[in-house]
Every structure is written in C-alpha cells, then in structure tokens.
N, C-alpha and C positions, 0 to 999 in steps of 0.2 A: 504494500500500500504506500502510495506516495504521500509525503507530508508537506504541508505548506509552512513557510517561514513567517516571521512577523508581518512582512509586507504582503503576504498572500501569494507569493510565488511558489511554485512547486520546486522542491529541492532538486538540484542537479540539472536544472534547465536554464537556458538563456533565451527564452522566447520573448519576442517583442509584445508588450501589452496590447490587447485588442482595443477597439475603439471605446468600448465601455470603460475599460480600465484606464484609458488615457485621460478620462475626466477626473480621475484622482491623481493630482499632480505628484503626490508622494510616491506612488507606485511607479509612475512613468519616469520621474526624475531619478529614482533609484535604479531602474532598469537602464536608463540612458547613461548614467554615471558608470555602472558596472560594464556595460557594453563598450563604452569609449575607453575605459581603463584597460580592458583586456585587449582591445584592438591596438592601442598604443604600445602595450607590452609586447604583443606579437610583432608589430612593425619594428620595434627596437631590437628584437632578438634575431630576426631573419636577415639574410644577405640582402643588401640594398638592390642587387640585380633583380630580386623577386618582387620588389615593391610595386612594379607596374601591374602585376597580376592581382593585387589586392588594394591598390590605392583608392579606388572609388566604390568600394562595397560599403554598405550601410550597417551591416550587423556582423558580429563576430562569428555567427553561425555560417554565413556565406563566406567570410574570410577563411575560416577553418576548412570549409569544403574545398575552396580553391587551392589551398595549400596541400590538402590531402591528395588532390588529383596530381599535383606537381611531384610530391615526395613519395607517394604510394609506390611500393615495389611489388610487382606481381609475385604472387606466392610461389609458383613453381620455380622460377629462376632463383629466387632467394633460397629456397630449400636446397636446390642443386648446388648453389655456391657454398652454403654452410656445410653440406655433406662433403664437398670437395675439400674445403678447408680442414675439416675433421680428419679426412684421410691423409692430407698432406702434413698435418700437425705432427711434428717430431720433437723429441725430448732434447735434442742437441743443445748443450750448453746451459740448460735450465736445471734448477733443482727439480727433483721428482714432484715436490709439492707445487711448485710453480707450473710445471707441465700439466699436472692433474687439474689445477685450478683453471688453466687456460682451456683445457678440454671441457671442464664443467661449464664454463661460460658459453662455449659454443653449443653444448648440449642443451643448456637452458634456453638459449635463443632459438634453437631448432624446435624445442617443445612449444614455443609460442606459435609456431606455424603448423605443427603437426599435432593434432589432438587425438589422443587414443580414446576410442569409444568405450564407455562403460555401460553395463547393464543398468537400466533405469526402472525395470519392471519390479525389481525386488523379489522376483520369484526364481531367479537364476541360481542354480545349485552347482553348475559345472565350474565356476570360478574362472571363466575365460579371461576376464579383466586382469586378474592377478597373474595368469599365465602369460599374457601379452606383456605385462610390466616386467615379469621375470626375464622374458626374452630380450626386452629392451636393455635391461641392466647387464645381461650377459654380453650383448652386442657392444655396449659401452666398455665393458671390461676388455673385450677383444681389441677395440680401438685403442684403448690405453696401452695394452701390451704391445701392439703393433708399433706404437709411436716411441717406445723405449728403444733408443739407438745405442746406448752405451753398452759396451761388452760386459760391464758389471752385472747387467740385468739379464744376461743370456739364460741363466738357470731359471729365473722367474718366468720368462717368456715360454720356456719349454715346459 
C-alpha cells in the first residue's frame, strides 16, 4: 500500500500535481521546488556534452527517461562482456583475497542482469531453486580456480 506524505504526495513518486492540486499552492510549490532541485542536481552531475538532450525538459521524470535511453546498455551485450571479463580475470600479481574480491564484484554485477527463477507457488518439494544456486556456486568456484595462475596454487586447482 502506498502512503502519502504530509503534502499529500505518494511516497516514491515525482509526479506533477494535477490541475486540482495546482490550486493548492503549497503542494504545487513543493513539487516545483523538488523537481527543479533534482533537475539541477542531475545537470550538474552529467557530462556537459549531454546537456542538449535534457536542457528543455520540464520534469525530472522526462529528464531521467532521456538519460536512461542514452546510458541504457542492452542486457545481452552487457552479460556477454561480464562473462568474458570473468573468464579473462586472472590472479596474476594480486593477493588471493584481492583476486577473489574482484571476481565477486563481477559476479555481483552479473547477478543484476541474470535473475535465477525461484518457485513462487510454495508447493514445490523438489528444491530446484537450491539446486540451481548450488550449480551457480560450483561454477563460480571453477572460475576462481581457473583464474589462479601462480604455481603455488597448482595443488589446489587439481
């Protein structure tokens, strides 16, 4: 259930007040102030070369949508790039902890793009979700071991 704040706006939204709400200057002024503040904040953060794509928009929602179109990376190429980076990631010169941490960062980013489905019916007794997660963890272990390049870790890899 969505809750309204003191000014009557639904939490988590940045919608322009409708015509009826515009009659109440408190709500409209609050919206206008927040909208402008976020717009200026975004303009000051992004590369000036991108300003032309958002200079004349009136709301932060439209501004954000324009920026999302510019910066959005297609899912499949990003997944491919991350998987390639994981395969190429080698231990060379890093502490084992640093190497593992680097891999964990890439695995974490990859998990943002690949969602593993879980049973939602609550009647599943086969445990397929936990089996898939176990396979994923085993694959990550293999990736880690493949990346160990130092001769010191030959016994561990085998």
